[in-house]
N, C-alpha and C positions, 0 to 999 in steps of 0.2 A: 532211646529213639531220637531224642533231641540232639544228642551228640552226633549221631549219624547224619541227621539233616543239616546240622551246622557244618560238618565236614564236607558234605556234598556241595553246600552253598559256597564254602570257601574254595573248593576245587573249581567250581564253575566260574567264580570270580577270577581266579588265577588264569584260567583258560581264556576267558573274555578279555582280560587285560593284556595277555600275551598277543592275541590276534589283533587287538586294537593298536598295540605298538607297531605291529606289521603295517596296519592301515595308515598309521601316522607316517611311517617311512614312505609309503606311496604318496601321501599328501605332500610331503617334502619334495618328492620327485616332481609332482605337478607344479609346485611353487617354483622350482628350479627352471621349469619350462615356461614360466610366466602365466601359468594357469591358477585359478582359485584353488588353494590347497585342500583338496578333499581326496581321500583315498578309501578304497573299498576292497575287501577280500571275502571270497565265498568259500565256505568250509563244509565238507561232508565227511563224516566219520573221522573227525579230528585231523583231516588232511585238506590242504588248500587245493581247490580245483580251479580257481580263477581269481584274478585280481584286476583292479582298475584304478586309474587316477584320472581326474578331470582332464579332458583333452578337447574342450570346446573350441579353443582358439587354434590349436595345431591342426585339427581336422576340419575346421570350418563347419562344424556340425553342432547345432544347439542341443542335440540330444546326447552328446558325448559326456554325460556326467559320469563320475566314477562308478556309480552303481550300475548304470546301463552298460558301460564298457565291460565290467565284470560279468554281468548277466549274459551279454552276447558271447563273450569268451567261453563261459561255462556251457551255454547251449550248443556251441560248435563242438566243444570237447566231448560232451555227453551225448551229442546228437539227439537232443531233446530240449524243447523250450520249457518243459516242466522240470523244475529243479527241486524235486521232492526231498524232504529230510535234510535240507541244507540250512546253514546259518550264514547270514550276511552281516559282516562287520563293516561299519562305515563311520567316518570321523564326524559327520554332521547329519543331523536329523534329515531324512530324505524329503524332497519336494513332492508335489502332487504327481508329476510325471513319473518320478522314480517309484513312488508308492504304487502307482498303477501297474508298472512293470513288475514290481516285487509281488504283487497280488497275482498277476497273470502267470508268473513263473512258479507260483505255489511255494515260495520260500517259507520254511517252517518257522524260523526264528530270525529276528532282526535285532542287532545290537548296535547302538550308535553312541557317539561320544558327546558332542556339543548339541544342545537344544537350539532350534531355530525358531524363535518366537514369531518372526514375521512371515516366514515361508514354509515352516515345517509342517508336513502333512501326516505325521504320525500322531501327534498329540497337542499341537499348538494351533497354527492357523486353521488346520483341518485335522480331523481324527479318522483317517482312513484305515488305520490298523484294525479298527473294530466297527467300521461302517456297516450298518444293517443291510444296505442295498448291494453290498458285494458278497460274492459267494465263497470267499476265502478270507479267513482271519489269520493275521500274522501275530504270533507271540512276539513281544518286543520288550527290550530293556534299554533305557537311555541313561546317559550320564557316566558311561564307562570312560575313565581317564578324561573326564569332561574338561578339567582345567587345561590340560595339554592340548586337547582338540580345539578348544575355544581360542587359546592363545595363538596358535599358528595362524588362524584366520584373522584374528585381531591384528597381529603384527603385519600380515600381508596387506590388509586394507589401510593400515596406518602408513606403511611404506608407499603404497600406491597413491594415497592422497598427498603425501609429502613430495613425491616425484611430480605429480600434476600441479602442485602449487609452485614448483620451481620453474615451470614453463612460462 
């Protein structure tokens, strides 16, 4: 029985890492556009149904976080705002706005890469994944490819600070 559980856990880890690599490519796309490098991919039945990359600057929309972009795309595709039995992979722990949307969409599972100690609303600044006042609980797992997810953000902000110091 232990071997079966270990095999299942190993398989889930492989799946999570594969989708997180996809989300990292989306984060790179955001960075290439001058956006904060965060990517998100929404999966149902092991198939991608939507993706998103930060687009706040390009769209002049403060709500155009990677998660929101992916949720909007999925809602249109499925013709339903409730995204039942889906998993959202995102390179950074979601903020309070994104966690609110994730709960409203009834996302079943959230997998993220880097933890956000200052603004993360899953388990850091706030713990909305399990907030008693909400009517939906999101199963979550953080730290998937954490080093890679954190590094792309760190490099982006170092570069941004370096450019602003040259002015």
